[in-house]
C-alpha positions in Angstrom: 12.8 -70.6 27.6 11.4 -73.7 29.5 9.8 -73.3 32.9 12.8 -75.3 34.1 15.1 -73.0 32.7 13.4 -69.7 34.3 13.3 -71.6 37.9 17.0 -72.0 37.4 17.9 -68.6 36.0 15.8 -67.2 38.7 17.6 -69.1 41.7 20.6 -68.2 40.0 20.2 -64.3 39.7 18.9 -64.2 43.2 16.6 -61.0 44.8 18.1 -58.6 42.2 15.7 -60.6 39.3 12.8 -60.6 41.0 12.1 -57.0 42.2 8.4 -56.3 43.3 6.6 -54.8 40.7 5.7 -51.8 42.5 9.3 -50.8 42.7 9.9 -52.1 38.9 7.3 -49.5 37.7 9.0 -46.5 39.6 12.4 -47.4 38.1 10.8 -48.0 34.5 13.2 -51.0 34.3 13.7 -52.1 30.3 14.0 -55.7 29.2 16.0 -56.4 26.1 16.5 -60.2 24.8 19.7 -60.7 22.1 20.0 -63.9 20.2 23.6 -65.6 20.3 24.4 -63.3 17.0 23.9 -60.3 18.8 20.6 -59.3 17.4 17.9 -57.8 19.0 14.7 -60.2 19.2 12.9 -58.7 22.2 12.1 -55.4 22.9 10.0 -53.9 25.5 8.4 -50.2 25.8 10.6 -49.4 28.8 13.5 -50.1 26.5 12.2 -47.6 23.8 11.8 -44.9 26.8 15.3 -45.5 28.2 17.3 -45.9 24.7 15.1 -43.8 22.5 14.4 -46.4 20.1 11.3 -47.8 18.6 10.8 -51.8 18.5 10.5 -51.3 14.8 14.4 -49.3 14.8 15.6 -51.9 17.5 14.3 -55.4 16.5 16.8 -57.2 14.1 19.4 -54.7 14.5 23.1 -55.5 16.3 22.6 -54.5 20.1 26.2 -53.2 20.3 26.1 -51.0 17.0 22.7 -49.4 18.2 23.9 -48.3 21.3 27.4 -49.1 22.5 30.2 -46.2 21.4 32.7 -47.5 19.2 35.4 -47.9 21.7 33.5 -50.2 24.0 32.9 -52.3 21.7 35.6 -54.7 22.2 34.6 -55.1 26.0 31.4 -55.6 25.0 31.8 -58.4 22.8 34.1 -60.0 25.2 31.6 -60.0 28.1 28.8 -60.7 25.8 30.8 -63.9 24.7 31.6 -64.8 28.4 28.0 -64.9 29.3 26.8 -66.7 26.6 29.8 -69.5 27.1 29.7 -69.8 31.2 26.4 -69.0 32.0 27.7 -66.5 34.3 25.6 -63.3 34.9 27.2 -59.7 35.0 25.9 -56.4 36.5 27.3 -53.4 36.5 26.6 -49.7 35.0 28.0 -48.8 31.6 27.7 -45.7 29.4 25.2 -46.2 26.7 24.5 -43.8 23.7 21.2 -42.8 23.4 19.2 -42.2 20.1 19.4 -38.2 20.9 23.4 -38.8 20.8 23.8 -38.3 24.1 25.4 -40.5 26.5 23.9 -42.0 29.6 25.0 -44.2 32.6 22.9 -47.1 32.7 22.6 -50.1 35.5 22.5 -53.5 33.6 22.0 -57.3 34.8 23.0 -59.3 31.7 22.2 -62.9 32.2 21.7 -66.3 29.6 18.4 -67.7 28.4 17.8 -71.0 27.0 14.9 -71.9 25.0 13.4 -75.2 24.7 15.3 -75.9 21.6 18.5 -75.4 23.3 19.2 -72.2 21.2 21.0 -69.4 23.5 20.1 -65.8 24.5 20.9 -63.0 26.4 18.7 -60.9 28.7 19.6 -57.9 29.8 17.5 -55.7 32.3 18.5 -52.0 32.2 17.4 -49.0 34.1 18.6 -45.6 34.5 22.0 -45.4 36.5 21.3 -42.2 38.4 17.1 -43.0 39.0 18.3 -46.3 40.1 20.8 -44.8 43.3 18.7 -42.1 44.2 15.7 -44.9 44.9 18.2 -47.1 46.9 19.4 -44.0 48.6 16.1 -42.9 49.5 15.3 -46.6 50.9 18.4 -46.8 52.7 17.9 -43.1 54.4 14.3 -43.5 55.3 15.3 -46.7 57.3 18.5 -45.2 59.0 16.7 -42.3 60.2 13.5 -44.1 61.4 15.5 -46.9 63.2 18.9 -45.1 64.1 17.1 -41.7 65.1 17.5 -40.4 68.9 13.9 -38.9 68.2 11.0 -41.0 68.7 9.0 -41.6 65.6 5.6 -43.3 65.2 3.5 -43.8 62.0 -0.2 -44.1 62.0 -3.0 -45.1 59.7 -5.8 -42.7 58.8 -7.8 -44.4 61.8 -4.7 -43.5 63.9 -3.6 -47.1 64.6 0.3 -47.8 65.1 1.9 -48.8 61.9 5.4 -48.6 62.8 7.4 -47.0 65.9 11.4 -47.0 66.4 13.3 -47.7 69.0 13.5 -44.4 70.3 9.9 -44.2 70.8 10.2 -47.9 72.7 12.2 -46.3 75.1 9.8 -43.4 75.7 6.6 -45.6 76.6 8.5 -48.6 77.9 6.7 -50.7 75.3 8.1 -53.1 72.5 7.8 -52.2 68.8 5.5 -55.3 68.4 3.0 -54.3 70.9 2.4 -51.2 69.1 1.0 -52.1 65.8 -2.8 -52.0 65.7 -2.8 -50.5 68.8 -3.9 -46.9 69.4 -2.2 -44.1 70.6 -3.9 -43.1 73.9 -2.9 -46.9 74.5 0.7 -47.1 74.6 1.4 -43.1 75.7 -1.5 -41.7 78.7 -0.7 -38.3 78.2 -3.0 -35.9 80.0 -3.8 -34.0 76.9 -4.3 -37.4 74.8 -7.2 -35.8 73.3 -5.7 -32.9 72.0 -3.3 -35.1 70.5 -5.3 -37.3 68.3 -7.6 -34.0 67.4 -4.4 -32.2 66.2 -3.4 -35.5 64.1 -6.9 -35.5 62.8 -6.8 -31.7 61.8 -3.4 -32.5 60.2 -5.0 -35.6 57.9 -7.7 -33.3 57.1 -5.6 -30.1 56.1 -2.6 -31.6 55.3 -0.7 -28.9 57.1 1.8 -30.0 59.4 1.7 -28.8 63.2 5.4 -28.6 64.4 6.7 -28.1 68.3 3.5 -28.8 70.4 4.7 -29.2 73.9 3.1 -31.8 76.2 4.1 -33.3 79.4 3.2 -36.3 81.3 4.6 -39.1 83.4 5.7 -42.0 80.9 5.5 -45.6 82.2 9.3 -45.8 82.2 9.4 -43.1 84.6 6.2 -42.8 86.5 7.8 -40.8 89.5 8.9 -37.8 87.5 7.3 -35.3 84.7 8.9 -35.4 81.2 8.3 -33.2 78.8 8.2 -33.7 74.7 7.9 -31.4 71.8 5.6 -32.9 69.2 5.0 -32.4 65.4 2.6 -34.0 63.4 3.0 -34.7 59.5 0.3 -36.4 57.0 2.0 -39.4 54.6 0.9 -39.5 51.1 2.2 -41.8 48.4 3.4 -40.2 45.2 -0.1 -40.4 43.6 -1.8 -38.4 46.5 -3.1 -41.0 48.7 -3.2 -40.2 52.0 -1.4 -43.5 53.9 -1.7 -42.0 57.5 0.0 -39.6 60.0 3.5 -39.6 61.1 4.6 -38.3 64.5 8.2 -37.1 66.3 9.0 -36.9 69.6 11.7 -34.7 70.8 12.6 -34.9 74.8 13.0 -31.5 76.6 12.8 -32.6 79.9 16.2 -31.0 80.5 15.2 -28.0 79.1 12.9 -27.4 81.5 14.6 -28.8 84.3 17.6 -26.3 83.2 15.2 -23.6 83.0 16.4 -22.3 86.6 20.0 -22.1 86.0 19.6 -20.4 82.5 20.1 -17.2 83.6 23.1 -18.1 85.8 24.5 -19.7 83.0 24.3 -16.4 81.0 26.2 -14.3 83.6 29.0 -17.3 83.7 29.4 -17.4 79.7 29.1 -13.6 79.6 31.8 -13.6 82.4 34.3 -16.1 80.4 33.8 -13.7 77.3 34.7 -11.0 79.2 37.7 -12.6 80.6 38.7 -13.6 77.0 39.0 -9.5 75.9 40.5 -8.4 79.2 43.0 -10.9 80.4 46.2 -10.9 78.8 45.9 -7.9 76.7 49.7 -7.3 77.1 53.2 -9.4 77.3 53.3 -8.3 81.1 53.0 -10.6 83.9 52.1 -8.4 86.6 49.2 -6.8 84.3 47.8 -10.0 83.1 47.7 -11.0 87.1 46.0 -7.8 87.6 43.5 -8.5 84.8 42.6 -11.6 86.0 41.7 -10.7 89.7 39.6 -7.5 88.1 37.7 -10.1 85.8 37.1 -11.9 88.9 35.7 -9.5 91.4 33.0 -9.3 92.4 31.3 -11.8 89.9 33.3 -15.0 91.3 34.4 -13.4 94.9 34.7 -10.5 97.0 38.4 -10.6 97.8 40.7 -12.1 94.8 44.3 -12.7 94.6 46.9 -14.0 92.0 50.1 -15.4 93.4 52.7 -16.7 91.7 55.2 -19.5 92.6 58.8 -17.4 92.5 60.5 -20.3 90.5 57.9 -20.2 88.0 58.4 -16.5 87.7 61.9 -16.8 87.6 61.7 -19.5 84.8 63.4 -22.1 86.5 62.5 -25.5 86.2 60.1 -26.9 89.1 61.4 -29.6 91.5 59.3 -32.2 91.9 56.1 -31.1 94.4 56.4 -32.5 97.9 55.0 -31.7 101.1 57.5 -28.8 101.8 56.8 -25.3 101.8 56.9 -23.0 98.7 57.9 -19.2 97.8 55.0 -17.6 96.5 55.2 -13.7 94.9 52.0 -11.7 95.0 51.2 -10.5 91.7 47.7 -9.2 92.2 44.8 -8.4 94.8 41.6 -7.0 94.5 38.7 -6.6 96.7 34.8 -5.8 95.4 34.4 -3.4 98.6 36.7 -1.9 101.4 37.9 -4.9 103.5 40.2 -5.6 106.3 40.8 -9.0 104.2 43.1 -6.8 101.9 45.4 -6.1 105.0 45.4 -10.1 105.6 47.0 -10.9 102.3 50.2 -10.3 100.7 50.7 -6.5 98.9 51.7 -7.5 95.3 55.2 -7.4 94.5 56.0 -9.5 97.9 57.5 -12.6 98.8 56.1 -15.2 100.8 56.6 -18.6 102.4 53.9 -20.9 102.8 53.9 -24.0 104.8 53.0 -27.7 103.2 49.9 -27.5 105.2 48.5 -24.3 104.0 45.3 -24.7 101.4 47.3 -22.7 98.6 50.3 -24.6 99.0 48.4 -27.9 98.5 46.6 -26.5 95.4 49.9 -26.0 93.7 51.3 -29.5 94.9 48.0 -31.3 93.9 47.3 -29.2 90.5 43.8 -29.4 91.9 41.2 -26.9 93.2 40.9 -26.7 96.5 37.4 -25.9 98.0 36.0 -25.0 101.5 32.3 -24.4 101.1 32.2 -23.2 104.6 34.7 -21.9 106.3 35.2 -22.6 110.0 37.5 -21.2 112.4 39.9 -24.5 112.1 40.0 -23.5 108.4 41.1 -20.1 108.6 44.8 -20.7 110.0 45.4 -22.8 106.8 44.3 -20.1 104.7 46.2 -17.0 106.3 49.9 -16.5 106.3 50.2 -16.2 110.1 47.9 -15.7 113.2 47.3 -12.1 112.4 46.0 -12.4 109.3 43.6 -15.3 110.6 42.2 -12.7 113.0 41.6 -10.1 110.0 40.0 -13.1 107.7 37.8 -13.9 110.8 36.8 -10.0 111.1 36.3 -10.0 107.3 33.6 -12.4 107.3 35.1 -15.0 105.0 32.9 -17.9 105.2 33.7 -19.5 101.7 37.2 -20.2 99.9 38.3 -21.7 96.9 41.7 -21.9 95.3 42.6 -22.7 91.7 46.0 -23.8 90.2 47.2 -21.2 87.5 48.4 -24.4 85.0 50.3 -23.8 81.6 51.7 -26.9 79.2 51.2 -29.2 82.3 53.0 -26.8 84.9 51.9 -25.0 87.7 52.5 -21.3 88.0 50.7 -20.4 90.8 47.0 -20.2 92.4 44.1 -18.0 92.1 42.9 -17.2 95.5 39.0 -16.5 95.9 37.3 -15.5 98.8 33.4 -14.5 99.7 32.6 -12.3 102.5 29.8 -10.5 101.9 28.2 -12.5 98.9 26.2 -15.1 101.2 26.4 -18.1 98.6 29.1 -20.5 99.5 31.5 -21.8 96.6 29.8 -24.6 94.9 31.5 -27.0 91.8 29.9 -24.7 89.2 32.4 -22.0 90.7 34.9 -24.7 90.7 34.5 -25.2 86.7 34.3 -21.4 86.4 37.1 -20.2 88.5 39.3 -23.3 86.6 38.2 -22.0 83.0 39.4 -18.3 84.3 42.4 -20.0 85.7 43.4 -21.6 82.4 43.2 -19.0 80.1 45.2 -16.7 82.2 47.9 -19.2 83.2 48.4 -19.5 79.3 48.9 -15.4 79.0 50.8 -15.5 82.2 52.9 -18.3 80.9 53.6 -16.4 77.7 54.3 -13.0 79.4 56.7 -14.7 81.8 58.8 -16.6 78.7 58.6 -13.5 76.9 60.0 -11.4 79.6 62.6 -13.8 80.4 63.6 -13.9 77.0 63.6 -9.9 76.2 65.6 -9.3 79.5 68.1 -12.1 78.5 68.6 -10.4 74.9 68.8 -6.7 76.4 71.1 -7.8 78.7 73.5 -8.9 76.2 72.7 -6.1 74.0 73.5 -3.9 76.6 76.6 -5.6 77.5 77.8 -5.7 73.7 77.5 -1.8 73.3 80.1 0.5 74.3 79.9 2.7 77.3 79.6 6.6 76.6 82.4 7.2 74.4 85.1 8.8 75.8 86.9 12.4 74.4 87.8 11.9 70.9 90.5 14.4 68.8 88.1 17.1 67.0 84.7 15.5 68.1 82.0 15.9 70.5 80.0 12.8 71.1 76.9 11.5 72.5 74.9 8.2 71.9 71.8 6.5 73.1 70.5 3.3 72.6 66.5 2.3 73.4 65.1 -0.9 73.1 61.8 -1.7 71.5 58.7 -1.2 73.7 57.5 -4.3 75.9 55.0 -5.6 73.2 58.1 -6.4 70.9 61.8 -7.9 71.1 65.1 -6.7 71.5 66.7 -6.1 68.2 70.2 -6.1 67.0 70.7 -2.3 66.4 74.3 -0.9 67.7 76.7 2.1 67.3 80.3 2.1 68.2 83.0 5.0 68.2 86.7 3.4 67.7 89.8 5.9 68.1 92.3 5.5 64.9 96.1 6.4 64.7 96.6 10.3 63.5 94.1 11.9 65.4 90.9 9.9 63.3 87.8 8.3 64.9 85.7 5.5 63.7 81.9 6.2 63.8 79.7 3.1 63.6 76.0 2.3 63.0 74.5 -0.6 62.2 71.0 -3.0 62.6 70.8 -6.5 62.3 67.4 -7.6 60.7 65.6 -9.6 63.4 65.2 -9.7 66.8 65.9 -11.2 70.0 68.9 -13.5 71.7 70.2 -14.5 67.9 70.1 -11.1 66.6 71.7 -9.5 69.5 74.4 -12.3 69.6 75.2 -11.6 65.7 75.3 -8.0 66.3 78.0 -8.5 68.9 79.9 -10.8 66.4 80.0 -7.7 63.7 80.9 -5.3 66.4 84.0 -7.4 67.4 84.9 -7.8 63.3 84.3 -4.0 63.0 86.8 -3.3 66.1 89.4 -5.6 64.3 89.0 -4.2 60.6 89.5 -0.5 62.3 92.7 -1.4 63.5 93.9 -2.1 60.5 93.1 1.4 59.1 91.1 0.4 56.1 89.2 2.3 54.1 85.7 2.2 55.1 84.6 0.8 51.9 87.2 -2.0 52.4 85.9 -2.5 56.2 82.3 -2.9 54.6 83.5 -5.6 52.1 85.2 -7.7 55.2 81.8 -7.2 57.1 79.9 -8.3 54.3 81.8 -11.8 53.9 81.5 -12.6 57.6 77.7 -11.4 57.2 77.1 -14.0 54.4 78.7 -16.9 56.8 76.1 -16.2 59.0 72.5 -18.0 58.1 69.4 -15.9 57.5 70.5 -12.6 58.7 70.9 -9.5 56.5 72.8 -6.3 58.0 72.5 -2.5 57.6 75.4 -0.8 58.4 77.4 3.0 58.1 81.1 3.5 58.6 82.6 6.9 58.8 85.9 7.7 59.5 86.7 11.6 60.5 90.3 12.9 60.1 90.4 15.7 62.7 93.3 17.1 61.0 92.3 17.6 57.7 88.3 17.8 59.0 87.5 15.2 56.4 84.9 12.5 56.7 85.3 9.3 54.8 82.0 7.5 54.7 80.6 4.0 53.4 77.2 3.0 53.4 75.9 -0.5 53.4 72.0 0.2 52.7 71.6 2.3 55.7 69.5 5.2 56.4 71.3 8.4 55.1 73.2 10.5 58.2 72.0 13.5 58.6 74.5 16.6 58.8 73.3 19.9 60.3 75.5 23.5 59.8 75.6 26.3 62.0 75.1 28.7 59.3 72.5 26.8 57.0 69.5 24.1 56.9 70.4 20.6 57.9 70.4 18.3 55.2 70.9 14.4 54.7 74.1 13.4 53.4 73.6 11.9 49.7 75.7 8.7 49.6 75.7 5.7 47.5 73.6 3.6 49.2 75.1 0.3 48.5 73.8 -3.5 48.9 73.1 -4.5 52.8 76.3 -6.7 54.3 75.3 -10.5 53.5 74.1 -10.0 50.2 77.6 -10.6 48.9 79.7 -9.8 45.9 79.0 -6.1 46.0 81.6 -3.4 46.1 81.0 -0.4 48.6 82.2 2.9 47.7 83.6 5.5 49.9 82.4 9.0 50.2 84.3 12.0 51.6 82.5 14.8 53.1 84.3 18.3 54.2 82.9 19.2 57.8 83.3 22.7 59.5 83.3 23.8 62.8 80.2 23.1 64.8 78.8 20.7 62.0 76.4 17.8 63.6 76.9 14.5 62.1 73.5 12.4 63.1 73.7 8.4 62.6 71.1 6.6 63.4 68.9 3.2 62.4 65.6 2.9 60.8 63.6 2.2 64.2 64.3 6.2 64.9 62.4 7.2 61.4 60.2 4.5 60.3 56.7 4.0 61.2 53.9 1.7 60.0 51.4 4.8 59.2 53.8 7.7 57.2 56.0 8.0 54.4 59.5 7.5 55.3 60.2 10.9 53.4 58.2 13.0 55.8 59.7 11.1 58.7 63.3 12.3 57.6 61.7 15.7 56.9 60.7 15.7 60.5 64.1 14.2 61.4 65.9 17.2 60.0 63.1 19.4 61.9 64.5 18.9 64.8 68.1 19.6 63.8 67.5 23.1 63.1 69.8 24.3 66.2 72.9 22.4 66.0 74.4 24.6 68.5 72.0 22.8 71.1 73.8 20.4 73.8 74.4 17.1 72.4 72.5 14.8 75.5 69.7 17.5 74.7 69.8 16.6 71.0 69.4 13.1 71.9 66.6 13.2 74.1 64.9 15.4 71.6 65.4 13.1 68.8 63.9 10.0 71.0 61.0 11.5 72.6 59.9 13.7 69.4 60.2 10.7 67.1 59.4 7.7 69.0 56.4 6.7 69.9 55.0 4.1 72.5 53.7 1.5 70.2 57.0 1.1 67.9 58.1 -2.3 67.2 61.9 -1.5 66.9 65.2 -0.7 68.8 67.0 2.4 68.2 70.8 3.3 68.2 71.8 7.0 67.8 75.2 8.3 67.5 75.8 12.4 67.4 78.9 14.0 66.8 79.7 17.6 66.5 83.0 18.9 65.1 85.0 21.3 67.5 
């Protein structure tokens, strides 16, 4: 190859073809030359190391057959021909077959060569792909780490002269990077203990043991009026052969840590208060309880006297009109004092409604949706805090000297305000108190918002449920009746349980108990539709199984609802009871002269499954017999087998002569628990 052709190729291939010798040695770059026929004519020792073949094995051999997989031969032949024909180089990674049979991904640079006779050759420069990537990544990481690190970094030679500094260190000592080079550390960073620092660096250079987190304080040139603190760490630098290159220093600015030391204890207490609020506020879905929990958490850590007041419109879940400067109607929900104080008499008792004019601070708080802070309460401030002149006088006697009102905001809606007063605590409220109070108010507001909507929906569903249930049944031939409906506890929603007593012709009475799976308004409304349909089909004097068959068709048309139901018809003339069951709990039957039992009825499929017939079973009843129909909420729990619970139910029916109202109460209060999550419908009939 001529000198002119070498120069031409070097210009064409650019810096990739002329890497520094040291880096080439690190990468162990191999060179292979192939003639126009594809035979290897040049083979370096590095090629033997990379591909596994000795020069004797490689020279004169077709390169493609030596280390190219057969499936790649067409692509390689095409690429080889293109490089020789056009002179355009090719670079990339390619899988190579090693002599040991393994496949290794190799980074290639292929280019055309011309000798002085005009013959064409192909030069391949190759290196292990993973090794090349690792070196490139290390170089890029080092450069990025030094230049972009927020930590000041300096590299020093063995005589402790600067070799390199990063931009962060430039900012620390207010000296450009180029002005550091060749200078000593003490010339740019005049710390009082610079001698100690240099001694520590020499120790690190000698022993190789790093020194970490060495604290030093001084006044840097960039800010000579104030003391700054840094955490310095020292490391020795060595090349791969163990030669000592110098030392590295990292500078971490810890000034703020020192300045914040005085606030650390206060901050810990505030965090503890917020953590306490996370567990103590919002434990139930009850608005009043949540407000009381908020007042308890805020007293006495945040204020001496705490009140929680909710807008009456928000409590009633009415859409709030656009805020103006007019009065607002508040309902007091919670009031708490750290100690007995006349300030309590100045506040509205929990449960009371109070109208506050637009000039009052609590009204201003909810109108602007922003905290209202009066650091030092004066005589002219008290009238804007109190509800009337008498309350103003009481607050003055209580010694209220600082005031803070924070809005209770959930999902963008202002629900009310958290009202805070300090009397004995001599420290006035500050901006940190505003942040803390706002955080507490924000957490509590979400819980209050959830509780108010839950109570609204629950009250609506309960009202609908009770309106759809029958009144206490009147007299029916041959039967004495008693009934109960008990909704689920406050932590759950109203369900779709119902009962009914329907008079039929010829001295017959239909007894119905059903349970719509689900809860809330939808379940109650579905129950109402099924109850209405049951009444209509009962008037047709249909067999109980036929009534359930019709109800099943209706339920199939209701989306996503499954219903269990027990329909019984008692004939007072024959004292026979005809019963059909649609997946419901078995009724209990108590006799005056023998132990109570569960009626063995075909269970049947729930309503809404569709296409399954329902079987009617007849049972003879005698005078004094007690028939108990109920929904699963009476007996099912999360912790007991259902068979055990049914046995407990039968145990409460050991005295069938007991008054029916007393029997209902006994079953409800004996079987139900405060944490039950289902409602109950209960219907008890005694044969006369």
